mmCIF file as Biopython writes it, N, C-alpha, C and O atoms, coordinates in Angstrom:
data_model
#
loop_
_atom_site.group_PDB
_atom_site.id
_atom_site.type_symbol
_atom_site.label_atom_id
_atom_site.label_alt_id
_atom_site.label_comp_id
_atom_site.label_asym_id
_atom_site.label_entity_id
_atom_site.label_seq_id
_atom_site.pdbx_PDB_ins_code
_atom_site.Cartn_x
_atom_site.Cartn_y
_atom_site.Cartn_z
_atom_site.occupancy
_atom_site.B_iso_or_equiv
_atom_site.auth_seq_id
_atom_site.auth_asym_id
_atom_site.pdbx_PDB_model_num
ATOM 1   N N  . MET A ? 1  ? -7.534 19.099 -15.126 1.0 0.0 1  A 1 
ATOM 2   C CA . MET A ? 1  ? -7.644 17.303 -16.331 1.0 0.0 1  A 1 
ATOM 3   C C  . MET A ? 1  ? -6.190 17.359 -16.956 1.0 0.0 1  A 1 
ATOM 4   O O  . MET A ? 1  ? -5.790 16.333 -17.508 1.0 0.0 1  A 1 
ATOM 5   N N  . ARG A ? 2  ? -5.339 18.507 -16.916 1.0 0.0 2  A 1 
ATOM 6   C CA . ARG A ? 2  ? -4.346 18.153 -17.745 1.0 0.0 2  A 1 
ATOM 7   C C  . ARG A ? 2  ? -3.061 16.486 -17.111 1.0 0.0 2  A 1 
ATOM 8   O O  . ARG A ? 2  ? -2.261 15.652 -17.536 1.0 0.0 2  A 1 
ATOM 9   N N  . LYS A ? 3  ? -3.979 17.150 -15.449 1.0 0.0 3  A 1 
ATOM 10  C CA . LYS A ? 3  ? -2.297 16.319 -14.511 1.0 0.0 3  A 1 
ATOM 11  C C  . LYS A ? 3  ? -3.438 15.149 -14.942 1.0 0.0 3  A 1 
ATOM 12  O O  . LYS A ? 3  ? -2.876 14.055 -14.966 1.0 0.0 3  A 1 
ATOM 13  N N  . TRP A ? 4  ? -4.505 15.073 -15.202 1.0 0.0 4  A 1 
ATOM 14  C CA . TRP A ? 4  ? -5.258 13.328 -15.002 1.0 0.0 4  A 1 
ATOM 15  C C  . TRP A ? 4  ? -4.318 12.678 -16.007 1.0 0.0 4  A 1 
ATOM 16  O O  . TRP A ? 4  ? -3.582 11.717 -15.787 1.0 0.0 4  A 1 
ATOM 17  N N  . VAL A ? 5  ? -4.498 13.542 -17.466 1.0 0.0 5  A 1 
ATOM 18  C CA . VAL A ? 5  ? -4.212 12.709 -19.003 1.0 0.0 5  A 1 
ATOM 19  C C  . VAL A ? 5  ? -2.530 12.273 -18.460 1.0 0.0 5  A 1 
ATOM 20  O O  . VAL A ? 5  ? -2.042 11.150 -18.591 1.0 0.0 5  A 1 
ATOM 21  N N  . ARG A ? 6  ? -2.010 13.174 -17.991 1.0 0.0 6  A 1 
ATOM 22  C CA . ARG A ? 6  ? -0.138 13.478 -18.228 1.0 0.0 6  A 1 
ATOM 23  C C  . ARG A ? 6  ? 0.028  12.042 -17.213 1.0 0.0 6  A 1 
ATOM 24  O O  . ARG A ? 6  ? 0.987  11.299 -17.424 1.0 0.0 6  A 1 
ATOM 25  N N  . ARG A ? 7  ? -0.944 11.723 -16.136 1.0 0.0 7  A 1 
ATOM 26  C CA . ARG A ? 7  ? -0.610 10.871 -15.278 1.0 0.0 7  A 1 
ATOM 27  C C  . ARG A ? 7  ? -1.653 8.975  -16.099 1.0 0.0 7  A 1 
ATOM 28  O O  . ARG A ? 7  ? -1.475 7.761  -15.999 1.0 0.0 7  A 1 
ATOM 29  N N  . ALA A ? 8  ? -2.083 9.381  -16.408 1.0 0.0 8  A 1 
ATOM 30  C CA . ALA A ? 8  ? -2.725 8.240  -17.418 1.0 0.0 8  A 1 
ATOM 31  C C  . ALA A ? 8  ? -1.297 7.982  -18.570 1.0 0.0 8  A 1 
ATOM 32  O O  . ALA A ? 8  ? -0.491 7.052  -18.534 1.0 0.0 8  A 1 
ATOM 33  N N  . GLU A ? 9  ? -1.326 8.674  -19.149 1.0 0.0 9  A 1 
ATOM 34  C CA . GLU A ? 9  ? -0.069 8.295  -20.313 1.0 0.0 9  A 1 
ATOM 35  C C  . GLU A ? 9  ? 1.129  7.609  -19.370 1.0 0.0 9  A 1 
ATOM 36  O O  . GLU A ? 9  ? 1.529  6.449  -19.474 1.0 0.0 9  A 1 
ATOM 37  N N  . ILE A ? 10 ? 1.543  8.496  -18.538 1.0 0.0 10 A 1 
ATOM 38  C CA . ILE A ? 10 ? 2.468  7.660  -18.380 1.0 0.0 10 A 1 
ATOM 39  C C  . ILE A ? 10 ? 2.454  6.433  -17.199 1.0 0.0 10 A 1 
ATOM 40  O O  . ILE A ? 10 ? 3.485  5.897  -16.793 1.0 0.0 10 A 1 
ATOM 41  N N  . ASP A ? 11 ? 1.223  6.126  -16.775 1.0 0.0 11 A 1 
ATOM 42  C CA . ASP A ? 11 ? 0.737  5.013  -16.017 1.0 0.0 11 A 1 
ATOM 43  C C  . ASP A ? 11 ? 0.480  3.859  -17.657 1.0 0.0 11 A 1 
ATOM 44  O O  . ASP A ? 11 ? 0.532  2.634  -17.557 1.0 0.0 11 A 1 
ATOM 45  N N  . GLY A ? 12 ? 0.307  4.331  -18.558 1.0 0.0 12 A 1 
ATOM 46  C CA . GLY A ? 12 ? 0.104  3.297  -19.780 1.0 0.0 12 A 1 
ATOM 47  C C  . GLY A ? 12 ? 1.501  3.393  -20.490 1.0 0.0 12 A 1 
ATOM 48  O O  . GLY A ? 12 ? 1.431  3.086  -21.681 1.0 0.0 12 A 1 
ATOM 49  N N  . GLY A ? 13 ? 2.458  3.661  -20.154 1.0 0.0 13 A 1 
ATOM 50  C CA . GLY A ? 13 ? 4.333  3.850  -20.647 1.0 0.0 13 A 1 
ATOM 51  C C  . GLY A ? 13 ? 4.113  4.450  -22.497 1.0 0.0 13 A 1 
ATOM 52  O O  . GLY A ? 13 ? 4.725  4.189  -23.533 1.0 0.0 13 A 1 
ATOM 53  N N  . ALA A ? 14 ? 2.782  5.447  -22.133 1.0 0.0 14 A 1 
ATOM 54  C CA . ALA A ? 14 ? 2.925  6.235  -23.390 1.0 0.0 14 A 1 
ATOM 55  C C  . ALA A ? 14 ? 4.276  7.817  -23.008 1.0 0.0 14 A 1 
ATOM 56  O O  . ALA A ? 14 ? 4.892  8.573  -23.758 1.0 0.0 14 A 1 
ATOM 57  N N  . ARG A ? 15 ? 4.229  7.729  -22.085 1.0 0.0 15 A 1 
ATOM 58  C CA . ARG A ? 15 ? 4.931  8.955  -21.282 1.0 0.0 15 A 1 
ATOM 59  C C  . ARG A ? 15 ? 6.319  8.849  -20.420 1.0 0.0 15 A 1 
ATOM 60  O O  . ARG A ? 15 ? 5.986  8.269  -19.387 1.0 0.0 15 A 1 
ATOM 61  N N  . PRO A ? 16 ? 7.230  9.036  -20.380 1.0 0.0 16 A 1 
ATOM 62  C CA . PRO A ? 16 ? 8.159  8.275  -19.871 1.0 0.0 16 A 1 
ATOM 63  C C  . PRO A ? 16 ? 7.984  9.111  -18.376 1.0 0.0 16 A 1 
ATOM 64  O O  . PRO A ? 16 ? 7.110  9.946  -18.611 1.0 0.0 16 A 1 
ATOM 65  N N  . GLY A ? 17 ? 8.344  9.237  -17.197 1.0 0.0 17 A 1 
ATOM 66  C CA . GLY A ? 17 ? 7.908  8.884  -16.133 1.0 0.0 17 A 1 
ATOM 67  C C  . GLY A ? 17 ? 7.588  7.677  -14.681 1.0 0.0 17 A 1 
ATOM 68  O O  . GLY A ? 17 ? 7.548  6.452  -14.797 1.0 0.0 17 A 1 
ATOM 69  N N  . VAL A ? 18 ? 7.434  8.302  -13.656 1.0 0.0 18 A 1 
ATOM 70  C CA . VAL A ? 18 ? 7.004  7.141  -12.368 1.0 0.0 18 A 1 
ATOM 71  C C  . VAL A ? 18 ? 5.925  7.250  -12.545 1.0 0.0 18 A 1 
ATOM 72  O O  . VAL A ? 18 ? 5.201  8.245  -12.494 1.0 0.0 18 A 1 
ATOM 73  N N  . THR A ? 19 ? 5.659  5.896  -12.845 1.0 0.0 19 A 1 
ATOM 74  C CA . THR A ? 19 ? 4.023  5.896  -12.396 1.0 0.0 19 A 1 
ATOM 75  C C  . THR A ? 19 ? 3.437  5.549  -11.148 1.0 0.0 19 A 1 
ATOM 76  O O  . THR A ? 19 ? 4.183  5.082  -10.287 1.0 0.0 19 A 1 
ATOM 77  N N  . THR A ? 20 ? 1.771  5.755  -10.810 1.0 0.0 20 A 1 
ATOM 78  C CA . THR A ? 20 ? 1.534  5.809  -9.902  1.0 0.0 20 A 1 
ATOM 79  C C  . THR A ? 20 ? 1.400  4.492  -8.890  1.0 0.0 20 A 1 
ATOM 80  O O  . THR A ? 20 ? 0.859  4.609  -7.791  1.0 0.0 20 A 1 
ATOM 81  N N  . ALA A ? 21 ? 1.982  3.131  -9.400  1.0 0.0 21 A 1 
ATOM 82  C CA . ALA A ? 21 ? 2.726  2.351  -8.904  1.0 0.0 21 A 1 
ATOM 83  C C  . ALA A ? 21 ? 3.813  2.409  -8.476  1.0 0.0 21 A 1 
ATOM 84  O O  . ALA A ? 21 ? 3.932  2.028  -7.311  1.0 0.0 21 A 1 
ATOM 85  N N  . GLU A ? 22 ? 4.628  2.727  -8.944  1.0 0.0 22 A 1 
ATOM 86  C CA . GLU A ? 22 ? 6.355  3.269  -8.631  1.0 0.0 22 A 1 
ATOM 87  C C  . GLU A ? 22 ? 6.090  4.165  -7.370  1.0 0.0 22 A 1 
ATOM 88  O O  . GLU A ? 22 ? 6.449  4.096  -6.194  1.0 0.0 22 A 1 
ATOM 89  N N  . ARG A ? 23 ? 5.336  5.011  -8.077  1.0 0.0 23 A 1 
ATOM 90  C CA . ARG A ? 23 ? 5.153  6.122  -7.186  1.0 0.0 23 A 1 
ATOM 91  C C  . ARG A ? 23 ? 4.826  5.894  -5.419  1.0 0.0 23 A 1 
ATOM 92  O O  . ARG A ? 23 ? 5.458  6.341  -4.462  1.0 0.0 23 A 1 
ATOM 93  N N  . GLU A ? 24 ? 3.696  5.097  -5.447  1.0 0.0 24 A 1 
ATOM 94  C CA . GLU A ? 24 ? 3.826  4.268  -4.166  1.0 0.0 24 A 1 
ATOM 95  C C  . GLU A ? 24 ? 4.316  3.576  -3.566  1.0 0.0 24 A 1 
ATOM 96  O O  . GLU A ? 24 ? 4.546  3.661  -2.360  1.0 0.0 24 A 1 
ATOM 97  N N  . ARG A ? 25 ? 4.693  2.380  -4.606  1.0 0.0 25 A 1 
ATOM 98  C CA . ARG A ? 25 ? 6.155  1.598  -3.826  1.0 0.0 25 A 1 
ATOM 99  C C  . ARG A ? 25 ? 7.225  2.253  -3.116  1.0 0.0 25 A 1 
ATOM 100 O O  . ARG A ? 25 ? 7.932  1.744  -2.247  1.0 0.0 25 A 1 
ATOM 101 N N  . ILE A ? 26 ? 7.298  3.861  -3.729  1.0 0.0 26 A 1 
ATOM 102 C CA . ILE A ? 26 ? 8.488  4.452  -3.556  1.0 0.0 26 A 1 
ATOM 103 C C  . ILE A ? 26 ? 8.334  4.927  -2.028  1.0 0.0 26 A 1 
ATOM 104 O O  . ILE A ? 26 ? 9.216  4.870  -1.171  1.0 0.0 26 A 1 
ATOM 105 N N  . LYS A ? 27 ? 6.938  5.437  -1.861  1.0 0.0 27 A 1 
ATOM 106 C CA . LYS A ? 27 ? 6.529  6.266  -1.004  1.0 0.0 27 A 1 
ATOM 107 C C  . LYS A ? 27 ? 6.371  4.920  0.627   1.0 0.0 27 A 1 
ATOM 108 O O  . LYS A ? 27 ? 6.316  5.145  1.836   1.0 0.0 27 A 1 
ATOM 109 N N  . VAL A ? 28 ? 6.354  4.014  0.077   1.0 0.0 28 A 1 
ATOM 110 C CA . VAL A ? 28 ? 6.214  2.676  1.181   1.0 0.0 28 A 1 
ATOM 111 C C  . VAL A ? 28 ? 7.250  2.458  1.758   1.0 0.0 28 A 1 
ATOM 112 O O  . VAL A ? 28 ? 7.305  1.927  2.867   1.0 0.0 28 A 1 
ATOM 113 N N  . LEU A ? 29 ? 8.246  2.841  1.081   1.0 0.0 29 A 1 
ATOM 114 C CA . LEU A ? 29 ? 10.060 2.370  1.475   1.0 0.0 29 A 1 
ATOM 115 C C  . LEU A ? 29 ? 9.896  3.275  2.098   1.0 0.0 29 A 1 
ATOM 116 O O  . LEU A ? 29 ? 9.453  3.165  3.241   1.0 0.0 29 A 1 
ATOM 117 N N  . GLU A ? 30 ? 10.218 4.545  1.517   1.0 0.0 30 A 1 
ATOM 118 C CA . GLU A ? 30 ? 10.464 5.252  2.514   1.0 0.0 30 A 1 
ATOM 119 C C  . GLU A ? 30 ? 10.076 5.840  3.673   1.0 0.0 30 A 1 
ATOM 120 O O  . GLU A ? 30 ? 10.862 6.447  4.400   1.0 0.0 30 A 1 
ATOM 121 N N  . ARG A ? 31 ? 8.693  5.677  3.941   1.0 0.0 31 A 1 
ATOM 122 C CA . ARG A ? 31 ? 8.369  5.232  5.184   1.0 0.0 31 A 1 
ATOM 123 C C  . ARG A ? 31 ? 9.002  3.855  5.838   1.0 0.0 31 A 1 
ATOM 124 O O  . ARG A ? 31 ? 9.638  4.092  6.864   1.0 0.0 31 A 1 
ATOM 125 N N  . GLU A ? 32 ? 8.979  3.102  5.631   1.0 0.0 32 A 1 
ATOM 126 C CA . GLU A ? 32 ? 9.254  1.983  6.411   1.0 0.0 32 A 1 
ATOM 127 C C  . GLU A ? 32 ? 11.326 1.905  6.435   1.0 0.0 32 A 1 
ATOM 128 O O  . GLU A ? 32 ? 11.995 1.029  6.984   1.0 0.0 32 A 1 
ATOM 129 N N  . ASN A ? 33 ? 11.768 2.927  5.779   1.0 0.0 33 A 1 
ATOM 130 C CA . ASN A ? 33 ? 13.332 3.316  5.607   1.0 0.0 33 A 1 
ATOM 131 C C  . ASN A ? 33 ? 13.513 3.995  7.099   1.0 0.0 33 A 1 
ATOM 132 O O  . ASN A ? 33 ? 14.212 3.629  8.044   1.0 0.0 33 A 1 
ATOM 133 N N  . ARG A ? 34 ? 12.373 5.433  6.919   1.0 0.0 34 A 1 
ATOM 134 C CA . ARG A ? 34 ? 12.477 6.477  8.087   1.0 0.0 34 A 1 
ATOM 135 C C  . ARG A ? 34 ? 12.326 5.416  9.592   1.0 0.0 34 A 1 
ATOM 136 O O  . ARG A ? 34 ? 13.102 5.574  10.535  1.0 0.0 34 A 1 
ATOM 137 N N  . GLU A ? 35 ? 11.032 4.178  9.614   1.0 0.0 35 A 1 
ATOM 138 C CA . GLU A ? 35 ? 10.914 3.464  10.851  1.0 0.0 35 A 1 
ATOM 139 C C  . GLU A ? 35 ? 12.139 3.005  11.171  1.0 0.0 35 A 1 
ATOM 140 O O  . GLU A ? 35 ? 12.688 3.589  12.105  1.0 0.0 35 A 1 
ATOM 141 N N  . LEU A ? 36 ? 12.671 2.193  10.698  1.0 0.0 36 A 1 
ATOM 142 C CA . LEU A ? 36 ? 13.755 1.210  10.430  1.0 0.0 36 A 1 
ATOM 143 C C  . LEU A ? 36 ? 15.204 2.149  11.049  1.0 0.0 36 A 1 
ATOM 144 O O  . LEU A ? 36 ? 16.182 1.806  11.713  1.0 0.0 36 A 1 
ATOM 145 N N  . ARG A ? 37 ? 14.824 3.281  10.539  1.0 0.0 37 A 1 
ATOM 146 C CA . ARG A ? 37 ? 16.474 3.637  10.649  1.0 0.0 37 A 1 
ATOM 147 C C  . ARG A ? 37 ? 16.468 4.888  12.237  1.0 0.0 37 A 1 
ATOM 148 O O  . ARG A ? 37 ? 17.345 5.557  12.784  1.0 0.0 37 A 1 
ATOM 149 N N  . ARG A ? 38 ? 14.832 4.654  12.503  1.0 0.0 38 A 1 
ATOM 150 C CA . ARG A ? 38 ? 14.482 5.383  13.919  1.0 0.0 38 A 1 
ATOM 151 C C  . ARG A ? 38 ? 14.550 3.897  14.660  1.0 0.0 38 A 1 
ATOM 152 O O  . ARG A ? 38 ? 15.187 4.000  15.709  1.0 0.0 38 A 1 
ATOM 153 N N  . ALA A ? 39 ? 14.350 3.326  14.558  1.0 0.0 39 A 1 
ATOM 154 C CA . ALA A ? 39 ? 14.782 2.013  15.422  1.0 0.0 39 A 1 
ATOM 155 C C  . ALA A ? 39 ? 15.855 1.231  15.699  1.0 0.0 39 A 1 
ATOM 156 O O  . ALA A ? 39 ? 16.124 0.345  16.511  1.0 0.0 39 A 1 
ATOM 157 N N  . ASN A ? 40 ? 16.459 1.858  14.705  1.0 0.0 40 A 1 
ATOM 158 C CA . ASN A ? 40 ? 18.183 1.644  14.826  1.0 0.0 40 A 1 
ATOM 159 C C  . ASN A ? 40 ? 19.221 2.332  15.891  1.0 0.0 40 A 1 
ATOM 160 O O  . ASN A ? 40 ? 20.175 1.911  16.545  1.0 0.0 40 A 1 
ATOM 161 N N  . GLU A ? 41 ? 18.377 3.967  15.701  1.0 0.0 41 A 1 
ATOM 162 C CA . GLU A ? 41 ? 18.758 4.682  16.744  1.0 0.0 41 A 1 
ATOM 163 C C  . GLU A ? 41 ? 18.261 4.527  17.741  1.0 0.0 41 A 1 
ATOM 164 O O  . GLU A ? 41 ? 18.802 5.346  18.483  1.0 0.0 41 A 1 
ATOM 165 N N  . ILE A ? 42 ? 17.572 4.008  18.267  1.0 0.0 42 A 1 
ATOM 166 C CA . ILE A ? 42 ? 17.123 3.561  19.618  1.0 0.0 42 A 1 
ATOM 167 C C  . ILE A ? 42 ? 17.423 2.229  20.426  1.0 0.0 42 A 1 
ATOM 168 O O  . ILE A ? 42 ? 17.458 1.941  21.622  1.0 0.0 42 A 1 
ATOM 169 N N  . LEU A ? 43 ? 17.625 1.549  19.239  1.0 0.0 43 A 1 
ATOM 170 C CA . LEU A ? 43 ? 18.939 0.313  19.394  1.0 0.0 43 A 1 
ATOM 171 C C  . LEU A ? 43 ? 20.252 1.065  19.876  1.0 0.0 43 A 1 
ATOM 172 O O  . LEU A ? 43 ? 20.439 0.945  21.087  1.0 0.0 43 A 1 
ATOM 173 N N  . LYS A ? 44 ? 21.019 1.668  19.328  1.0 0.0 44 A 1 
ATOM 174 C CA . LYS A ? 44 ? 22.299 2.153  19.426  1.0 0.0 44 A 1 
ATOM 175 C C  . LYS A ? 44 ? 22.435 2.425  20.976  1.0 0.0 44 A 1 
ATOM 176 O O  . LYS A ? 44 ? 23.076 1.807  21.826  1.0 0.0 44 A 1 
ATOM 177 N N  . ALA A ? 45 ? 21.613 3.567  21.078  1.0 0.0 45 A 1 
ATOM 178 C CA . ALA A ? 45 ? 21.028 4.252  22.209  1.0 0.0 45 A 1 
ATOM 179 C C  . ALA A ? 45 ? 20.855 3.243  23.229  1.0 0.0 45 A 1 
ATOM 180 O O  . ALA A ? 45 ? 21.569 3.562  24.181  1.0 0.0 45 A 1 
ATOM 181 N N  . ALA A ? 46 ? 20.403 2.467  23.398  1.0 0.0 46 A 1 
ATOM 182 C CA . ALA A ? 46 ? 20.145 1.372  24.662  1.0 0.0 46 A 1 
ATOM 183 C C  . ALA A ? 46 ? 21.266 0.491  24.832  1.0 0.0 46 A 1 
ATOM 184 O O  . ALA A ? 46 ? 21.612 -0.045 25.885  1.0 0.0 46 A 1 
ATOM 185 N N  . SER A ? 47 ? 22.001 0.351  23.285  1.0 0.0 47 A 1 
ATOM 186 C CA . SER A ? 47 ? 23.297 -0.425 23.754  1.0 0.0 47 A 1 
ATOM 187 C C  . SER A ? 47 ? 24.564 0.429  24.210  1.0 0.0 47 A 1 
ATOM 188 O O  . SER A ? 47 ? 25.533 -0.031 24.814  1.0 0.0 47 A 1 
ATOM 189 N N  . ALA A ? 48 ? 24.441 1.346  23.937  1.0 0.0 48 A 1 
ATOM 190 C CA . ALA A ? 48 ? 25.037 2.852  25.150  1.0 0.0 48 A 1 
ATOM 191 C C  . ALA A ? 48 ? 25.002 2.643  26.380  1.0 0.0 48 A 1 
ATOM 192 O O  . ALA A ? 48 ? 25.995 2.624  27.107  1.0 0.0 48 A 1 
ATOM 193 N N  . LEU A ? 49 ? 23.761 2.450  26.757  1.0 0.0 49 A 1 
ATOM 194 C CA . LEU A ? 49 ? 23.081 2.600  27.815  1.0 0.0 49 A 1 
ATOM 195 C C  . LEU A ? 49 ? 23.798 1.381  28.622  1.0 0.0 49 A 1 
ATOM 196 O O  . LEU A ? 49 ? 24.433 1.460  29.674  1.0 0.0 49 A 1 
ATOM 197 N N  . PHE A ? 50 ? 23.492 0.135  27.764  1.0 0.0 50 A 1 
ATOM 198 C CA . PHE A ? 50 ? 23.946 -0.861 28.893  1.0 0.0 50 A 1 
ATOM 199 C C  . PHE A ? 50 ? 25.791 -2.046 28.755  1.0 0.0 50 A 1 
ATOM 200 O O  . PHE A ? 50 ? 26.360 -3.027 29.234  1.0 0.0 50 A 1 
ATOM 201 N N  . GLY A ? 51 ? 25.974 -0.560 27.385  1.0 0.0 51 A 1 
ATOM 202 C CA . GLY A ? 51 ? 27.683 -1.472 27.323  1.0 0.0 51 A 1 
ATOM 203 C C  . GLY A ? 51 ? 28.594 -1.084 27.761  1.0 0.0 51 A 1 
ATOM 204 O O  . GLY A ? 51 ? 29.641 -1.727 27.678  1.0 0.0 51 A 1 
#
């Protein structure tokens, strides 16, 4: 219950912290960043193979 109240206060701006929407956005961006880094490594390996 305390966590729920704390989260509601943060989301409402009454308390400092990362809002739920910001937290979700960060999670999405981190996932996308991992995928892009992996794709970049694959491309680097492929270019080394053909280069």
